[in-house]
N, C-alpha and C positions, 0 to 999 in steps of 0.2 A: 660186302656181304649184305644180303637182303633177308629180312624176316619172311616167314610164310605169308601168303596173301591175307590170311585172316588177321594176323597181328600187324602186318604192314598197313592195313586199312585203319586200324586203331591208332597206330603211330602217326599216320598222316593226319587224322582228325586232331590228335593231341598237338602236333606241331602247328596246325592251322589255328588252334585255340590259344596259342601262346606258350605252350609247354616247350621245354628245350631238352635236347639229349645231354645226358651226363656221360654216357658211354654209348658209342655207336654200336650197331650190331656186329658181333664178333663170335667166332667159334669158341665156346666156353668149355666144352667137354663135360658139362654138368647142366642139368641133372641127368642127362643121357650123353653118351659119347658123341652123338651127332647134333647136339643142341647148339643153337645160336642164342645169344644173350644180348639184351639192350636195356639201358636204364634211362628213365626220364628224371629230370631234376625235381619236378613237382608232382604232387598227387595227380591221379587221373582227373582230367577236367571233363572229358566227354561222357555221355550217357552209356553206362555199361549194362543197362537193363535188358537189352535184346542182343546178346552176343551169339555168334555161331555156336552150335552144339559142341564143337571141338575145343572151345576156349573155356577155361576154368578160371574164375576170378577168386582171389583169396587175399588174405592179409598175412604179412610176415613182419610183425612189429618186434623184430629181434635185432639189437644193435650189432650182433655178430655178422649178420648178412648185410645190413645197411640200407634196407628199403622198407617201405610201409605196405604197398599194395603190389600184387603181381597178377599177370595174366599168363597162363601156361597153355600152350597148344598141345593137346593130347595126341593129335595126329602127327605133328612134325617135331615135337619135343623142343620147341622154341619157347623162350621166356622173355617177356617184357615186364619190367618192374618200374615202380614209380614212387617218388617221395622218399622221405627219410623216416626212420623210426620215431615214434611219438610215445614216450614213456607215459604209462597210465591209461593209454587208449587200447582198445581191442586189437 
C-alpha cells in the first residue's frame, strides 16, 4: 500500500534523512474508513514549514496513541505519524 502523493513525498524525505519506518503503510480504517496509516520511529527530521495545503501537522503527545507528531492529509484521509510520546512536552 502506498500513502497519497503528498505524504509519500514527506515519507521519502524522512527515509533519505535516516528516519525508519516503525509501521509500513497499511489500511487502518481510522481516522476514516478509507485511511492509510504509517509510523516513523523518530520525530520528523525534514522541514515541515512549507507543506501542501491538504496536509495538517499536529502533535499527539498521548501515550494511548503512541506517537508524538502527525501529518494528516485532509484530501485522502491518510496519516503519517512520527516519534514516541514525550511526557512534559507539548
